[in-house]
PyMOL commands that place a pseudoatom at each C-alpha (Angstrom):
pseudoatom trace, name=CA, resn=MET, resi=1, chain=A, elem=C, hetatm=0, pos=[-60.560, 16.842, 20.928]
pseudoatom trace, name=CA, resn=THR, resi=2, chain=A, elem=C, hetatm=0, pos=[-57.128, 15.282, 21.428]
pseudoatom trace, name=CA, resn=ILE, resi=3, chain=A, elem=C, hetatm=0, pos=[-55.248, 13.153, 18.909]
pseudoatom trace, name=CA, resn=GLU, resi=4, chain=A, elem=C, hetatm=0, pos=[-55.611, 10.137, 21.204]
pseudoatom trace, name=CA, resn=SER, resi=5, chain=A, elem=C, hetatm=0, pos=[-59.407, 10.442, 21.354]
pseudoatom trace, name=CA, resn=THR, resi=6, chain=A, elem=C, hetatm=0, pos=[-59.586, 10.902, 17.578]
pseudoatom trace, name=CA, resn=GLN, resi=7, chain=A, elem=C, hetatm=0, pos=[-57.680, 7.636, 17.057]
pseudoatom trace, name=CA, resn=ASP, resi=8, chain=A, elem=C, hetatm=0, pos=[-60.420, 5.843, 19.014]
pseudoatom trace, name=CA, resn=ARG, resi=9, chain=A, elem=C, hetatm=0, pos=[-63.099, 7.347, 16.741]
pseudoatom trace, name=CA, resn=ILE, resi=10, chain=A, elem=C, hetatm=0, pos=[-61.686, 6.013, 13.441]
pseudoatom trace, name=CA, resn=LYS, resi=11, chain=A, elem=C, hetatm=0, pos=[-61.837, 2.417, 12.145]
pseudoatom trace, name=CA, resn=ILE, resi=12, chain=A, elem=C, hetatm=0, pos=[-60.154, 2.014, 8.744]
pseudoatom trace, name=CA, resn=GLN, resi=13, chain=A, elem=C, hetatm=0, pos=[-61.972, -0.560, 6.615]
pseudoatom trace, name=CA, resn=LYS, resi=14, chain=A, elem=C, hetatm=0, pos=[-60.314, -0.366, 3.202]
pseudoatom trace, name=CA, resn=VAL, resi=15, chain=A, elem=C, hetatm=0, pos=[-57.601, 1.656, 1.431]
pseudoatom trace, name=CA, resn=GLU, resi=16, chain=A, elem=C, hetatm=0, pos=[-57.416, 1.711, -2.383]
pseudoatom trace, name=CA, resn=VAL, resi=17, chain=A, elem=C, hetatm=0, pos=[-54.609, 3.341, -4.372]
pseudoatom trace, name=CA, resn=LEU, resi=18, chain=A, elem=C, hetatm=0, pos=[-56.296, 5.181, -7.253]
pseudoatom trace, name=CA, resn=SER, resi=19, chain=A, elem=C, hetatm=0, pos=[-53.122, 6.698, -8.707]
pseudoatom trace, name=CA, resn=ASP, resi=20, chain=A, elem=C, hetatm=0, pos=[-49.426, 6.297, -7.992]
pseudoatom trace, name=CA, resn=ASP, resi=21, chain=A, elem=C, hetatm=0, pos=[-47.920, 8.392, -10.748]
pseudoatom trace, name=CA, resn=TRP, resi=22, chain=A, elem=C, hetatm=0, pos=[-46.469, 11.722, -9.648]
pseudoatom trace, name=CA, resn=TYR, resi=23, chain=A, elem=C, hetatm=0, pos=[-47.867, 11.482, -6.113]
pseudoatom trace, name=CA, resn=ILE, resi=24, chain=A, elem=C, hetatm=0, pos=[-50.308, 9.086, -4.442]
pseudoatom trace, name=CA, resn=LEU, resi=25, chain=A, elem=C, hetatm=0, pos=[-54.100, 9.351, -4.571]
pseudoatom trace, name=CA, resn=ARG, resi=26, chain=A, elem=C, hetatm=0, pos=[-55.881, 7.011, -2.157]
pseudoatom trace, name=CA, resn=LYS, resi=27, chain=A, elem=C, hetatm=0, pos=[-59.531, 6.261, -1.477]
pseudoatom trace, name=CA, resn=THR, resi=28, chain=A, elem=C, hetatm=0, pos=[-60.115, 5.230, 2.136]
pseudoatom trace, name=CA, resn=THR, resi=29, chain=A, elem=C, hetatm=0, pos=[-63.328, 3.759, 3.505]
pseudoatom trace, name=CA, resn=PHE, resi=30, chain=A, elem=C, hetatm=0, pos=[-63.632, 4.103, 7.262]
pseudoatom trace, name=CA, resn=GLU, resi=31, chain=A, elem=C, hetatm=0, pos=[-66.070, 4.233, 10.152]
pseudoatom trace, name=CA, resn=PHE, resi=32, chain=A, elem=C, hetatm=0, pos=[-66.218, 7.464, 12.122]
pseudoatom trace, name=CA, resn=LYS, resi=33, chain=A, elem=C, hetatm=0, pos=[-67.710, 7.719, 15.617]
pseudoatom trace, name=CA, resn=ARG, resi=34, chain=A, elem=C, hetatm=0, pos=[-69.876, 10.832, 15.653]
pseudoatom trace, name=CA, resn=ASN, resi=35, chain=A, elem=C, hetatm=0, pos=[-70.283, 13.157, 18.642]
pseudoatom trace, name=CA, resn=ASN, resi=36, chain=A, elem=C, hetatm=0, pos=[-73.586, 11.439, 19.527]
pseudoatom trace, name=CA, resn=GLY, resi=37, chain=A, elem=C, hetatm=0, pos=[-71.806, 8.046, 19.793]
pseudoatom trace, name=CA, resn=SER, resi=38, chain=A, elem=C, hetatm=0, pos=[-73.157, 6.518, 16.573]
pseudoatom trace, name=CA, resn=TRP, resi=39, chain=A, elem=C, hetatm=0, pos=[-70.812, 5.115, 13.919]
pseudoatom trace, name=CA, resn=GLN, resi=40, chain=A, elem=C, hetatm=0, pos=[-71.035, 6.306, 10.304]
pseudoatom trace, name=CA, resn=THR, resi=41, chain=A, elem=C, hetatm=0, pos=[-69.302, 4.720, 7.298]
pseudoatom trace, name=CA, resn=MET, resi=42, chain=A, elem=C, hetatm=0, pos=[-67.577, 7.267, 5.056]
pseudoatom trace, name=CA, resn=SER, resi=43, chain=A, elem=C, hetatm=0, pos=[-65.086, 7.321, 2.209]
pseudoatom trace, name=CA, resn=ARG, resi=44, chain=A, elem=C, hetatm=0, pos=[-62.577, 10.049, 1.385]
pseudoatom trace, name=CA, resn=GLU, resi=45, chain=A, elem=C, hetatm=0, pos=[-59.942, 10.545, -1.273]
pseudoatom trace, name=CA, resn=THR, resi=46, chain=A, elem=C, hetatm=0, pos=[-56.612, 11.907, -0.091]
pseudoatom trace, name=CA, resn=TYR, resi=47, chain=A, elem=C, hetatm=0, pos=[-53.813, 13.213, -2.280]
pseudoatom trace, name=CA, resn=ASP, resi=48, chain=A, elem=C, hetatm=0, pos=[-50.424, 12.605, -0.667]
pseudoatom trace, name=CA, resn=ARG, resi=49, chain=A, elem=C, hetatm=0, pos=[-47.634, 14.715, -2.147]
pseudoatom trace, name=CA, resn=GLY, resi=50, chain=A, elem=C, hetatm=0, pos=[-45.529, 15.037, 0.990]
pseudoatom trace, name=CA, resn=ASN, resi=51, chain=A, elem=C, hetatm=0, pos=[-44.955, 18.167, 3.066]
pseudoatom trace, name=CA, resn=GLY, resi=52, chain=A, elem=C, hetatm=0, pos=[-43.484, 21.442, 1.868]
pseudoatom trace, name=CA, resn=ALA, resi=53, chain=A, elem=C, hetatm=0, pos=[-41.915, 24.726, 2.884]
pseudoatom trace, name=CA, resn=THR, resi=54, chain=A, elem=C, hetatm=0, pos=[-42.321, 28.313, 1.712]
pseudoatom trace, name=CA, resn=ILE, resi=55, chain=A, elem=C, hetatm=0, pos=[-40.519, 31.579, 2.441]
pseudoatom trace, name=CA, resn=LEU, resi=56, chain=A, elem=C, hetatm=0, pos=[-41.087, 35.297, 2.108]
pseudoatom trace, name=CA, resn=LEU, resi=57, chain=A, elem=C, hetatm=0, pos=[-37.826, 37.097, 1.383]
pseudoatom trace, name=CA, resn=TYR, resi=58, chain=A, elem=C, hetatm=0, pos=[-37.910, 40.737, 2.497]
pseudoatom trace, name=CA, resn=ASN, resi=59, chain=A, elem=C, hetatm=0, pos=[-35.546, 43.708, 2.560]
pseudoatom trace, name=CA, resn=ARG, resi=60, chain=A, elem=C, hetatm=0, pos=[-36.142, 46.291, 5.295]
pseudoatom trace, name=CA, resn=ALA, resi=61, chain=A, elem=C, hetatm=0, pos=[-34.069, 49.075, 3.737]
pseudoatom trace, name=CA, resn=LYS, resi=62, chain=A, elem=C, hetatm=0, pos=[-35.691, 48.808, 0.303]
pseudoatom trace, name=CA, resn=LYS, resi=63, chain=A, elem=C, hetatm=0, pos=[-39.145, 47.877, 1.736]
pseudoatom trace, name=CA, resn=THR, resi=64, chain=A, elem=C, hetatm=0, pos=[-39.384, 45.108, -0.853]
pseudoatom trace, name=CA, resn=VAL, resi=65, chain=A, elem=C, hetatm=0, pos=[-40.144, 41.395, -1.062]
pseudoatom trace, name=CA, resn=ILE, resi=66, chain=A, elem=C, hetatm=0, pos=[-38.996, 38.731, -3.509]
pseudoatom trace, name=CA, resn=LEU, resi=67, chain=A, elem=C, hetatm=0, pos=[-41.788, 36.727, -5.136]
pseudoatom trace, name=CA, resn=THR, resi=68, chain=A, elem=C, hetatm=0, pos=[-41.765, 34.315, -8.056]
pseudoatom trace, name=CA, resn=ARG, resi=69, chain=A, elem=C, hetatm=0, pos=[-43.906, 34.005, -11.178]
pseudoatom trace, name=CA, resn=GLN, resi=70, chain=A, elem=C, hetatm=0, pos=[-44.405, 30.647, -12.866]
pseudoatom trace, name=CA, resn=PHE, resi=71, chain=A, elem=C, hetatm=0, pos=[-46.950, 28.633, -14.833]
pseudoatom trace, name=CA, resn=ARG, resi=72, chain=A, elem=C, hetatm=0, pos=[-49.300, 26.438, -12.782]
pseudoatom trace, name=CA, resn=PHE, resi=73, chain=A, elem=C, hetatm=0, pos=[-51.365, 24.036, -14.902]
pseudoatom trace, name=CA, resn=PRO, resi=74, chain=A, elem=C, hetatm=0, pos=[-54.099, 23.393, -12.270]
pseudoatom trace, name=CA, resn=ALA, resi=75, chain=A, elem=C, hetatm=0, pos=[-54.784, 27.154, -12.100]
pseudoatom trace, name=CA, resn=PHE, resi=76, chain=A, elem=C, hetatm=0, pos=[-54.811, 27.295, -15.908]
pseudoatom trace, name=CA, resn=VAL, resi=77, chain=A, elem=C, hetatm=0, pos=[-57.541, 24.625, -16.176]
pseudoatom trace, name=CA, resn=ASN, resi=78, chain=A, elem=C, hetatm=0, pos=[-59.582, 26.588, -13.595]
pseudoatom trace, name=CA, resn=ASN, resi=79, chain=A, elem=C, hetatm=0, pos=[-60.054, 29.628, -15.856]
pseudoatom trace, name=CA, resn=HIS, resi=80, chain=A, elem=C, hetatm=0, pos=[-56.850, 31.467, -14.904]
pseudoatom trace, name=CA, resn=SER, resi=81, chain=A, elem=C, hetatm=0, pos=[-53.885, 32.387, -17.094]
pseudoatom trace, name=CA, resn=GLY, resi=82, chain=A, elem=C, hetatm=0, pos=[-51.894, 29.912, -15.025]
pseudoatom trace, name=CA, resn=MET, resi=83, chain=A, elem=C, hetatm=0, pos=[-49.119, 32.447, -14.372]
pseudoatom trace, name=CA, resn=LEU, resi=84, chain=A, elem=C, hetatm=0, pos=[-49.155, 32.710, -10.580]
pseudoatom trace, name=CA, resn=ILE, resi=85, chain=A, elem=C, hetatm=0, pos=[-47.172, 35.079, -8.394]
pseudoatom trace, name=CA, resn=GLU, resi=86, chain=A, elem=C, hetatm=0, pos=[-46.027, 33.199, -5.302]
pseudoatom trace, name=CA, resn=THR, resi=87, chain=A, elem=C, hetatm=0, pos=[-43.560, 32.995, -2.472]
pseudoatom trace, name=CA, resn=CYS, resi=88, chain=A, elem=C, hetatm=0, pos=[-40.669, 30.636, -3.130]
pseudoatom trace, name=CA, resn=ALA, resi=89, chain=A, elem=C, hetatm=0, pos=[-41.639, 27.085, -2.117]
pseudoatom trace, name=CA, resn=GLY, resi=90, chain=A, elem=C, hetatm=0, pos=[-40.852, 23.418, -2.541]
pseudoatom trace, name=CA, resn=LEU, resi=91, chain=A, elem=C, hetatm=0, pos=[-41.529, 19.910, -1.298]
pseudoatom trace, name=CA, resn=LEU, resi=92, chain=A, elem=C, hetatm=0, pos=[-39.374, 18.610, 1.540]
pseudoatom trace, name=CA, resn=ASP, resi=93, chain=A, elem=C, hetatm=0, pos=[-38.519, 15.314, -0.140]
pseudoatom trace, name=CA, resn=LYS, resi=94, chain=A, elem=C, hetatm=0, pos=[-35.899, 13.941, 2.297]
pseudoatom trace, name=CA, resn=ASP, resi=95, chain=A, elem=C, hetatm=0, pos=[-34.823, 17.333, 3.694]
pseudoatom trace, name=CA, resn=ASP, resi=96, chain=A, elem=C, hetatm=0, pos=[-35.887, 19.030, 6.913]
pseudoatom trace, name=CA, resn=PRO, resi=97, chain=A, elem=C, hetatm=0, pos=[-37.968, 22.199, 6.312]
pseudoatom trace, name=CA, resn=GLU, resi=98, chain=A, elem=C, hetatm=0, pos=[-35.122, 24.699, 6.780]
pseudoatom trace, name=CA, resn=THR, resi=99, chain=A, elem=C, hetatm=0, pos=[-32.719, 22.816, 4.505]
pseudoatom trace, name=CA, resn=CYS, resi=100, chain=A, elem=C, hetatm=0, pos=[-35.470, 22.508, 1.895]
pseudoatom trace, name=CA, resn=ILE, resi=101, chain=A, elem=C, hetatm=0, pos=[-36.362, 26.195, 1.881]
pseudoatom trace, name=CA, resn=ARG, resi=102, chain=A, elem=C, hetatm=0, pos=[-32.741, 27.332, 1.701]
pseudoatom trace, name=CA, resn=LYS, resi=103, chain=A, elem=C, hetatm=0, pos=[-32.189, 25.055, -1.324]
pseudoatom trace, name=CA, resn=GLU, resi=104, chain=A, elem=C, hetatm=0, pos=[-35.429, 26.123, -3.034]
pseudoatom trace, name=CA, resn=THR, resi=105, chain=A, elem=C, hetatm=0, pos=[-34.668, 29.814, -2.435]
pseudoatom trace, name=CA, resn=GLU, resi=106, chain=A, elem=C, hetatm=0, pos=[-31.314, 29.498, -4.163]
pseudoatom trace, name=CA, resn=GLU, resi=107, chain=A, elem=C, hetatm=0, pos=[-32.710, 27.423, -7.051]
pseudoatom trace, name=CA, resn=GLU, resi=108, chain=A, elem=C, hetatm=0, pos=[-35.735, 29.630, -7.710]
pseudoatom trace, name=CA, resn=THR, resi=109, chain=A, elem=C, hetatm=0, pos=[-34.552, 33.160, -6.882]
pseudoatom trace, name=CA, resn=GLY, resi=110, chain=A, elem=C, hetatm=0, pos=[-30.739, 32.974, -6.949]
pseudoatom trace, name=CA, resn=PHE, resi=111, chain=A, elem=C, hetatm=0, pos=[-30.521, 34.304, -3.374]
pseudoatom trace, name=CA, resn=LYS, resi=112, chain=A, elem=C, hetatm=0, pos=[-28.504, 32.471, -0.711]
pseudoatom trace, name=CA, resn=VAL, resi=113, chain=A, elem=C, hetatm=0, pos=[-30.033, 33.928, 2.440]
pseudoatom trace, name=CA, resn=LYS, resi=114, chain=A, elem=C, hetatm=0, pos=[-28.066, 33.835, 5.675]
pseudoatom trace, name=CA, resn=ASN, resi=115, chain=A, elem=C, hetatm=0, pos=[-30.909, 33.740, 8.209]
pseudoatom trace, name=CA, resn=VAL, resi=116, chain=A, elem=C, hetatm=0, pos=[-34.330, 32.179, 7.922]
pseudoatom trace, name=CA, resn=THR, resi=117, chain=A, elem=C, hetatm=0, pos=[-36.978, 32.041, 10.651]
pseudoatom trace, name=CA, resn=LYS, resi=118, chain=A, elem=C, hetatm=0, pos=[-39.863, 29.588, 10.836]
pseudoatom trace, name=CA, resn=VAL, resi=119, chain=A, elem=C, hetatm=0, pos=[-43.054, 31.474, 11.689]
pseudoatom trace, name=CA, resn=PHE, resi=120, chain=A, elem=C, hetatm=0, pos=[-45.811, 28.827, 11.585]
pseudoatom trace, name=CA, resn=GLU, resi=121, chain=A, elem=C, hetatm=0, pos=[-47.123, 25.597, 10.004]
pseudoatom trace, name=CA, resn=ALA, resi=122, chain=A, elem=C, hetatm=0, pos=[-50.454, 25.086, 8.239]
pseudoatom trace, name=CA, resn=PHE, resi=123, chain=A, elem=C, hetatm=0, pos=[-52.505, 22.560, 6.295]
pseudoatom trace, name=CA, resn=MET, resi=124, chain=A, elem=C, hetatm=0, pos=[-53.426, 24.308, 3.047]
pseudoatom trace, name=CA, resn=SER, resi=125, chain=A, elem=C, hetatm=0, pos=[-56.252, 22.113, 1.742]
pseudoatom trace, name=CA, resn=PRO, resi=126, chain=A, elem=C, hetatm=0, pos=[-57.072, 19.580, 4.492]
pseudoatom trace, name=CA, resn=GLY, resi=127, chain=A, elem=C, hetatm=0, pos=[-60.288, 18.397, 2.853]
pseudoatom trace, name=CA, resn=SER, resi=128, chain=A, elem=C, hetatm=0, pos=[-58.322, 16.389, 0.293]
pseudoatom trace, name=CA, resn=VAL, resi=129, chain=A, elem=C, hetatm=0, pos=[-54.554, 17.042, 0.419]
pseudoatom trace, name=CA, resn=THR, resi=130, chain=A, elem=C, hetatm=0, pos=[-52.341, 15.666, 3.203]
pseudoatom trace, name=CA, resn=GLU, resi=131, chain=A, elem=C, hetatm=0, pos=[-49.605, 18.300, 2.722]
pseudoatom trace, name=CA, resn=LYS, resi=132, chain=A, elem=C, hetatm=0, pos=[-48.506, 20.470, 5.649]
pseudoatom trace, name=CA, resn=LEU, resi=133, chain=A, elem=C, hetatm=0, pos=[-46.536, 23.624, 4.817]
pseudoatom trace, name=CA, resn=PHE, resi=134, chain=A, elem=C, hetatm=0, pos=[-43.784, 25.124, 6.950]
pseudoatom trace, name=CA, resn=PHE, resi=135, chain=A, elem=C, hetatm=0, pos=[-43.737, 28.929, 6.606]
pseudoatom trace, name=CA, resn=PHE, resi=136, chain=A, elem=C, hetatm=0, pos=[-40.514, 30.933, 6.832]
pseudoatom trace, name=CA, resn=VAL, resi=137, chain=A, elem=C, hetatm=0, pos=[-39.363, 34.526, 6.480]
pseudoatom trace, name=CA, resn=GLY, resi=138, chain=A, elem=C, hetatm=0, pos=[-35.831, 35.713, 5.754]
pseudoatom trace, name=CA, resn=GLU, resi=139, chain=A, elem=C, hetatm=0, pos=[-34.187, 39.033, 5.081]
pseudoatom trace, name=CA, resn=TYR, resi=140, chain=A, elem=C, hetatm=0, pos=[-32.218, 39.307, 1.838]
pseudoatom trace, name=CA, resn=PHE, resi=141, chain=A, elem=C, hetatm=0, pos=[-29.488, 41.706, 0.776]
pseudoatom trace, name=CA, resn=ALA, resi=142, chain=A, elem=C, hetatm=0, pos=[-28.018, 42.532, -2.639]
pseudoatom trace, name=CA, resn=GLU, resi=143, chain=A, elem=C, hetatm=0, pos=[-24.830, 40.587, -1.853]
pseudoatom trace, name=CA, resn=ASP, resi=144, chain=A, elem=C, hetatm=0, pos=[-26.910, 37.427, -1.233]
pseudoatom trace, name=CA, resn=LYS, resi=145, chain=A, elem=C, hetatm=0, pos=[-27.677, 37.139, -4.970]
pseudoatom trace, name=CA, resn=ILE, resi=146, chain=A, elem=C, hetatm=0, pos=[-25.336, 34.418, -6.252]
pseudoatom trace, name=CA, resn=SER, resi=147, chain=A, elem=C, hetatm=0, pos=[-27.120, 33.233, -9.425]
pseudoatom trace, name=CA, resn=SER, resi=148, chain=A, elem=C, hetatm=0, pos=[-29.980, 34.067, -11.766]
pseudoatom trace, name=CA, resn=GLY, resi=149, chain=A, elem=C, hetatm=0, pos=[-32.258, 31.410, -10.217]
pseudoatom trace, name=CA, resn=GLY, resi=150, chain=A, elem=C, hetatm=0, pos=[-35.088, 30.223, -12.445]
pseudoatom trace, name=CA, resn=GLY, resi=151, chain=A, elem=C, hetatm=0, pos=[-35.580, 26.742, -10.998]
pseudoatom trace, name=CA, resn=LYS, resi=152, chain=A, elem=C, hetatm=0, pos=[-34.617, 23.362, -12.409]
pseudoatom trace, name=CA, resn=TYR, resi=153, chain=A, elem=C, hetatm=0, pos=[-35.019, 22.994, -16.171]
pseudoatom trace, name=CA, resn=ALA, resi=154, chain=A, elem=C, hetatm=0, pos=[-35.217, 19.189, -15.902]
pseudoatom trace, name=CA, resn=GLU, resi=155, chain=A, elem=C, hetatm=0, pos=[-38.265, 19.535, -13.641]
pseudoatom trace, name=CA, resn=GLY, resi=156, chain=A, elem=C, hetatm=0, pos=[-40.004, 21.852, -16.104]
pseudoatom trace, name=CA, resn=GLU, resi=157, chain=A, elem=C, hetatm=0, pos=[-39.451, 24.948, -13.969]
pseudoatom trace, name=CA, resn=ASP, resi=158, chain=A, elem=C, hetatm=0, pos=[-39.256, 28.318, -15.705]
pseudoatom trace, name=CA, resn=ILE, resi=159, chain=A, elem=C, hetatm=0, pos=[-39.387, 30.713, -12.751]
pseudoatom trace, name=CA, resn=GLU, resi=160, chain=A, elem=C, hetatm=0, pos=[-39.075, 34.483, -12.803]
pseudoatom trace, name=CA, resn=ALA, resi=161, chain=A, elem=C, hetatm=0, pos=[-38.000, 36.258, -9.600]
pseudoatom trace, name=CA, resn=LEU, resi=162, chain=A, elem=C, hetatm=0, pos=[-39.793, 39.548, -8.900]
pseudoatom trace, name=CA, resn=GLU, resi=163, chain=A, elem=C, hetatm=0, pos=[-38.707, 42.286, -6.492]
pseudoatom trace, name=CA, resn=ILE, resi=164, chain=A, elem=C, hetatm=0, pos=[-41.828, 44.177, -5.405]
pseudoatom trace, name=CA, resn=PRO, resi=165, chain=A, elem=C, hetatm=0, pos=[-42.475, 46.819, -2.716]
pseudoatom trace, name=CA, resn=LEU, resi=166, chain=A, elem=C, hetatm=0, pos=[-44.448, 45.186, 0.125]
pseudoatom trace, name=CA, resn=ASP, resi=167, chain=A, elem=C, hetatm=0, pos=[-47.205, 47.808, -0.080]
pseudoatom trace, name=CA, resn=GLU, resi=168, chain=A, elem=C, hetatm=0, pos=[-47.572, 47.126, -3.816]
pseudoatom trace, name=CA, resn=ALA, resi=169, chain=A, elem=C, hetatm=0, pos=[-47.749, 43.368, -3.161]
pseudoatom trace, name=CA, resn=MET, resi=170, chain=A, elem=C, hetatm=0, pos=[-50.585, 43.996, -0.696]
pseudoatom trace, name=CA, resn=GLN, resi=171, chain=A, elem=C, hetatm=0, pos=[-52.453, 45.971, -3.376]
pseudoatom trace, name=CA, resn=MET, resi=172, chain=A, elem=C, hetatm=0, pos=[-51.850, 43.132, -5.850]
pseudoatom trace, name=CA, resn=ILE, resi=173, chain=A, elem=C, hetatm=0, pos=[-53.828, 40.868, -3.505]
pseudoatom trace, name=CA, resn=VAL, resi=174, chain=A, elem=C, hetatm=0, pos=[-56.737, 43.328, -3.537]
pseudoatom trace, name=CA, resn=ARG, resi=175, chain=A, elem=C, hetatm=0, pos=[-56.613, 43.575, -7.354]
pseudoatom trace, name=CA, resn=GLY, resi=176, chain=A, elem=C, hetatm=0, pos=[-56.549, 39.793, -7.746]
pseudoatom trace, name=CA, resn=GLU, resi=177, chain=A, elem=C, hetatm=0, pos=[-53.037, 39.718, -9.189]
pseudoatom trace, name=CA, resn=ILE, resi=178, chain=A, elem=C, hetatm=0, pos=[-51.778, 37.587, -6.292]
pseudoatom trace, name=CA, resn=MET, resi=179, chain=A, elem=C, hetatm=0, pos=[-54.141, 34.654, -5.710]
pseudoatom trace, name=CA, resn=ASP, resi=180, chain=A, elem=C, hetatm=0, pos=[-51.875, 32.049, -4.124]
pseudoatom trace, name=CA, resn=GLY, resi=181, chain=A, elem=C, hetatm=0, pos=[-52.923, 31.208, -0.548]
pseudoatom trace, name=CA, resn=LYS, resi=182, chain=A, elem=C, hetatm=0, pos=[-49.482, 30.677, 0.983]
pseudoatom trace, name=CA, resn=THR, resi=183, chain=A, elem=C, hetatm=0, pos=[-48.273, 33.942, -0.528]
pseudoatom trace, name=CA, resn=ILE, resi=184, chain=A, elem=C, hetatm=0, pos=[-51.220, 35.916, 0.812]
pseudoatom trace, name=CA, resn=MET, resi=185, chain=A, elem=C, hetatm=0, pos=[-50.646, 34.415, 4.270]
pseudoatom trace, name=CA, resn=LEU, resi=186, chain=A, elem=C, hetatm=0, pos=[-46.957, 35.365, 4.339]
pseudoatom trace, name=CA, resn=LEU, resi=187, chain=A, elem=C, hetatm=0, pos=[-47.546, 38.866, 2.973]
pseudoatom trace, name=CA, resn=GLN, resi=188, chain=A, elem=C, hetatm=0, pos=[-50.189, 39.448, 5.643]
pseudoatom trace, name=CA, resn=TYR, resi=189, chain=A, elem=C, hetatm=0, pos=[-47.799, 38.045, 8.270]
pseudoatom trace, name=CA, resn=ALA, resi=190, chain=A, elem=C, hetatm=0, pos=[-45.137, 40.524, 7.124]
pseudoatom trace, name=CA, resn=LYS, resi=191, chain=A, elem=C, hetatm=0, pos=[-47.582, 43.416, 7.334]
pseudoatom trace, name=CA, resn=LEU, resi=192, chain=A, elem=C, hetatm=0, pos=[-49.078, 42.433, 10.700]
pseudoatom trace, name=CA, resn=ASN, resi=193, chain=A, elem=C, hetatm=0, pos=[-45.657, 41.833, 12.258]
pseudoatom trace, name=CA, resn=ARG, resi=194, chain=A, elem=C, hetatm=0, pos=[-44.103, 44.958, 10.720]
pseudoatom trace, name=CA, resn=LEU, resi=195, chain=A, elem=C, hetatm=0, pos=[-41.194, 43.116, 9.115]
pseudoatom trace, name=CA, resn=ILE, resi=196, chain=A, elem=C, hetatm=0, pos=[-40.900, 46.203, 6.925]
pseudoatom trace, name=CA, resn=ASP, resi=197, chain=A, elem=C, hetatm=0, pos=[-41.702, 49.588, 8.510]
for i in range(1, 197): cmd.bond("trace and resi %d" % i, "trace and resi %d" % (i + 1))
show_as sticks, trace
zoom trace
């Protein structure tokens, strides 16, 4: 199915803004033309928080990766401690993906990486969230560390940077210590593509 044919299968009837606080939650009522040609009225809620970028920092010589640990309230209210281990990430705001991820990397981890490579894009929760993530990898070196990182205090960030052997990070997925989807995807990418041998 092409984008053009999908446009012909959707008739928007009504859009309601349910919340416009931190980000925007909309309820949209629309008609959808099914594969058999009949039209069905549906409604869906979409949470629009903009697009984001994430990066896995790796060091070939040390066979390590840099991850972050921070408190995530939505995980906390879903029977988790809320302290998630993740790849560095942030919302694009007005930046392009590469500019965003360079800035977030420095803010969160204290590393100013020289080279970053975009590896793919993905929708992380397309059933309800509009966000598309841009995934990057970048090699870091000791001399790239220019600050302690930790994130922005004014935004409530209290981020700890972790340097972990890649093989240990893979075992942390198996043990349930790493449960963040974007992080699992980038760690598996690193393993499959032999970023660290």
